C-alpha positions as CSV (number, residue, x, y, z in Angstrom):
1,M,198.1,58.8,30.2
2,H,197.9,58.7,34.0
3,P,194.3,57.6,35.1
4,M,193.7,60.7,37.1
5,L,194.9,62.9,34.2
6,N,192.6,61.0,31.9
7,I,189.6,61.8,34.0
8,A,190.7,65.4,34.2
9,V,190.8,65.6,30.4
10,K,187.3,64.1,30.2
11,A,186.1,66.8,32.7
12,A,187.8,69.6,30.8
13,R,186.4,68.5,27.4
14,R,182.9,68.4,28.9
15,A,183.3,71.9,30.3
16,G,184.6,73.0,26.9
17,A,181.5,71.7,25.2
18,I,179.4,73.8,27.5
19,I,181.5,76.9,26.7
20,N,181.4,76.3,23.0
21,R,177.7,76.0,23.0
22,A,177.3,79.2,25.0
23,S,179.7,81.0,22.6
24,Q,177.0,80.8,19.9
25,D,174.7,83.2,21.8
26,I,176.7,85.2,24.3
27,N,174.1,88.0,24.4
28,S,171.6,85.7,26.0
29,L,173.8,84.9,29.0
30,T,173.2,86.1,32.6
31,I,176.3,88.0,33.8
32,K,177.0,89.1,37.3
33,S,179.8,91.2,38.8
34,K,181.7,89.4,41.7
35,N,184.0,92.3,42.4
36,F,185.6,95.2,40.6
37,N,186.5,94.2,37.1
38,D,185.6,90.5,37.9
39,F,182.7,88.9,36.2
40,V,181.0,85.5,36.3
41,S,178.4,84.1,33.9
42,E,176.1,81.1,34.1
43,V,178.6,79.4,31.8
44,D,181.4,79.6,34.4
45,V,179.0,78.1,37.0
46,A,177.7,75.3,34.7
47,A,181.2,74.4,33.5
48,E,182.6,74.2,37.0
49,L,179.7,72.0,38.1
50,E,180.3,69.7,35.2
51,I,184.0,69.4,36.0
52,I,183.3,68.7,39.7
53,N,180.6,66.1,39.0
54,T,182.8,64.3,36.4
55,L,185.6,64.1,38.9
56,K,183.4,63.2,41.8
57,D,181.9,60.2,40.0
58,V,185.4,58.6,39.9
59,Y,187.0,60.2,43.0
60,P,184.2,60.9,45.5
61,T,186.5,61.4,48.5
62,H,188.7,64.1,46.8
63,G,188.5,67.7,47.7
64,F,187.9,70.7,45.4
65,L,189.0,74.3,45.1
66,G,187.0,76.0,42.4
67,E,187.0,79.7,41.4
68,E,183.2,79.8,41.6
69,S,182.3,77.2,44.3
70,G,185.3,77.8,46.6
71,K,186.8,75.0,48.7
72,T,185.0,71.9,49.9
73,S,185.0,71.4,53.6
74,H,186.0,67.7,53.9
75,Q,189.6,66.7,54.3
76,S,191.5,64.9,51.6
77,D,195.1,64.5,50.5
78,F,193.9,65.1,46.9
79,I,192.6,68.6,46.0
80,W,191.4,69.4,42.5
81,I,192.1,73.1,41.6
82,I,189.7,74.3,39.0
83,D,189.1,77.4,36.8
84,P,186.2,76.5,34.6
85,L,186.7,79.5,32.3
86,D,189.9,81.5,32.6
87,G,189.4,84.6,30.6
88,T,185.7,85.2,31.2
89,T,185.9,88.8,30.2
90,N,187.5,87.7,26.9
91,F,184.8,85.1,26.4
92,L,182.0,87.6,27.0
93,H,183.4,89.9,24.4
94,N,184.0,87.2,21.8
95,F,187.7,87.6,22.2
96,P,189.0,84.1,21.5
97,Q,191.5,83.8,24.3
98,Y,190.1,81.7,27.2
99,C,190.5,78.2,28.5
100,V,189.5,75.5,31.1
101,S,192.2,74.8,33.7
102,I,192.3,71.8,36.0
103,A,195.1,70.7,38.3
104,L,195.4,68.0,41.0
105,Q,197.3,68.8,44.2
106,H,198.4,65.8,46.2
107,K,199.7,66.6,49.7
108,G,200.6,70.1,48.7
109,E,202.3,69.2,45.4
110,I,200.8,69.7,41.9
111,T,200.9,66.3,40.2
112,Q,198.5,66.6,37.2
113,A,197.6,69.4,34.9
114,V,195.1,70.1,32.1
115,I,194.6,73.3,30.2
116,Y,192.0,73.0,27.4
117,E,191.4,75.7,24.8
118,P,187.9,74.9,23.6
119,N,187.6,77.3,20.6
120,R,190.8,75.8,19.1
121,N,190.4,72.3,20.6
122,D,193.9,72.4,21.9
123,L,194.7,70.2,24.9
124,Y,197.7,70.8,27.1
125,T,198.5,68.1,29.7
126,A,201.2,67.2,32.2
127,T,201.9,64.6,34.8
128,K,204.7,65.3,37.3
129,G,207.8,63.6,36.1
130,R,206.4,62.6,32.7
131,G,206.7,65.7,30.6
132,A,204.3,68.2,29.1
133,F,202.2,67.7,26.0
134,L,200.0,69.6,23.5
135,N,197.5,67.3,21.7
136,D,199.7,64.2,22.7
137,K,202.9,65.8,21.2
138,R,205.7,66.5,23.6
139,I,206.4,70.2,24.2
140,R,209.4,72.2,25.5
141,V,209.9,75.8,26.5
142,S,211.7,77.9,23.9
143,K,215.5,78.0,23.5
144,C,215.6,81.8,24.0
145,N,218.7,82.7,26.0
146,K,218.7,86.5,25.8
147,L,216.1,88.8,27.4
148,Q,216.5,91.2,24.5
149,D,215.2,88.5,22.1
150,A,212.4,87.4,24.3
151,L,208.6,87.8,23.8
152,I,207.1,88.1,27.2
153,G,203.5,87.7,28.4
154,T,201.9,89.5,31.3
155,G,198.7,90.4,33.0
156,F,197.5,93.7,34.5
157,P,196.6,93.8,38.2
158,F,193.0,94.7,37.2
159,R,191.1,93.4,40.2
160,D,193.4,95.1,42.9
161,L,194.9,98.3,41.8
162,Q,197.2,98.8,44.9
163,Y,200.2,97.5,42.8
164,L,199.3,99.3,39.6
165,D,202.1,102.0,39.8
166,D,204.7,99.4,40.7
167,Y,203.5,97.1,37.9
168,L,203.6,99.9,35.3
169,S,207.3,100.5,36.3
170,M,207.9,96.8,35.7
171,F,206.1,97.0,32.4
172,K,208.2,100.0,31.2
173,S,211.5,98.3,32.1
174,M,210.5,95.0,30.6
175,L,209.3,96.7,27.4
176,Q,212.7,98.5,27.1
177,K,214.7,95.2,27.6
178,T,212.8,92.7,25.5
179,S,211.5,92.2,21.9
180,G,207.9,92.7,23.0
181,I,205.2,92.2,25.6
182,R,201.8,90.6,25.1
183,R,198.7,90.8,27.4
184,A,196.0,88.5,26.2
185,G,193.8,88.2,29.3
186,S,194.0,84.5,30.3
187,A,196.9,83.8,32.7
188,A,196.4,80.0,32.5
189,L,196.6,80.1,28.7
190,D,199.6,82.4,28.8
191,L,201.4,79.8,31.0
192,A,200.5,77.1,28.6
193,Y,202.0,79.2,25.8
194,V,205.3,79.5,27.7
195,A,205.4,75.7,28.1
196,N,204.8,75.4,24.3
197,G,207.5,78.0,23.5
198,S,205.1,80.5,22.0
199,L,206.1,82.9,24.8
200,D,209.5,83.0,26.4
201,G,208.4,84.2,29.8
202,F,205.5,85.6,31.8
203,W,204.9,87.5,35.0
204,E,201.8,88.7,36.9
205,I,200.9,90.0,40.4
206,G,198.1,88.7,42.6
207,L,196.8,85.7,40.8
208,S,194.7,82.9,42.4
209,P,195.7,79.2,42.7
210,W,193.3,78.2,40.0
211,D,195.0,80.7,37.6
212,V,198.5,79.2,38.0
213,A,198.3,75.6,39.3
214,A,198.0,73.7,36.0
215,G,200.2,76.1,34.0
216,G,203.0,76.0,36.6
217,L,203.3,72.2,36.3
218,L,203.1,72.4,32.5
219,I,206.1,74.8,32.4
220,Q,208.2,72.8,34.9
221,E,207.6,69.6,32.9
222,A,208.5,71.5,29.7
223,G,211.9,72.4,31.1
224,G,211.1,76.0,32.2
225,M,211.5,77.7,35.5
226,V,208.6,78.8,37.8
227,S,209.1,81.0,40.9
228,D,207.7,83.9,42.8
229,F,209.4,87.3,42.5
230,S,212.0,86.3,45.1
231,G,213.0,83.2,43.2
232,Q,211.3,81.0,45.8
233,Q,208.5,78.5,45.4
234,D,205.7,80.4,47.0
235,W,203.9,81.3,43.7
236,L,200.9,79.0,44.3
237,E,200.1,80.6,47.6
238,S,201.2,84.2,46.9
239,G,199.8,84.5,43.4
240,H,202.9,86.4,42.4
241,I,204.4,84.4,39.6
242,L,207.4,84.6,37.3
243,V,208.0,81.9,34.6
244,A,210.6,81.7,31.8
245,T,213.1,79.7,29.9
246,P,216.1,78.8,32.2
247,K,218.4,81.3,30.4
248,I,216.3,84.4,30.9
249,H,214.5,83.7,34.2
250,D,217.1,85.3,36.4
251,D,217.3,88.3,34.1
252,M,213.6,88.8,34.3
253,R,213.6,88.5,38.1
254,E,216.5,91.0,38.5
255,L,214.6,93.5,36.3
256,I,211.3,93.0,38.2
257,S,212.9,93.1,41.6
258,K,214.0,96.7,41.0
259,H,210.3,97.8,41.1
260,L,208.9,95.6,43.8
261,P,207.1,97.2,46.8
262,K,208.5,95.9,50.1
263,K,205.6,93.6,50.8
264,L,206.3,91.7,47.5
265,S,210.1,91.6,47.9
266,K,210.1,89.3,50.9
């Protein structure tokens, strides 16, 4: 395992331990609303701090972009992109679909990825050019080659409702053309499931870098395709992401493109 990935795994497991302890008494947690339909608990904050401190101990000059703490001000070619608890709303409702997501960006390119599912103790890892793994076992995207046979993941645009009508049109078309759609509430984990072949594709509008950075690399290293809705590589910046097996990616993009507002079709 790459040394930087090894430290990221250590950080993710430490954050997972905090999350697992807190899951035993969720009703005692302090919960705040950041924005509409967007919540943060003391667990999110504590887990992110643990991740940053673990990484800083080894890489004190690296930068950080965290969901809770934002971006550090100092300049570095290395930026750790962190979501300490992706699926906070699930966690707060005892719905067991949440994870820790950590990615390393080097000079604009994602090179390391960790997604850790603490309630199942499942660890997804990837280093650019070295493949993707689940609990040290090599994983690949599914062999699905027809959209009509595909199980697709998605996420509702619940924070910003400006695209809701367009999204619902996409959802309707996708539902009619596939074998099913799943919305579990943790985008990072959904991306890991595409890498593992449990889902054949996924799309969502308006995600943040910490939602997609690690999962995007996992899918690429597992043989899948990752793009924005135009088929380009702007997904990390735009937050509009489409991932799938190679055989159905273009079919998904063609279907989604029929319902894109002009500002998303560029």
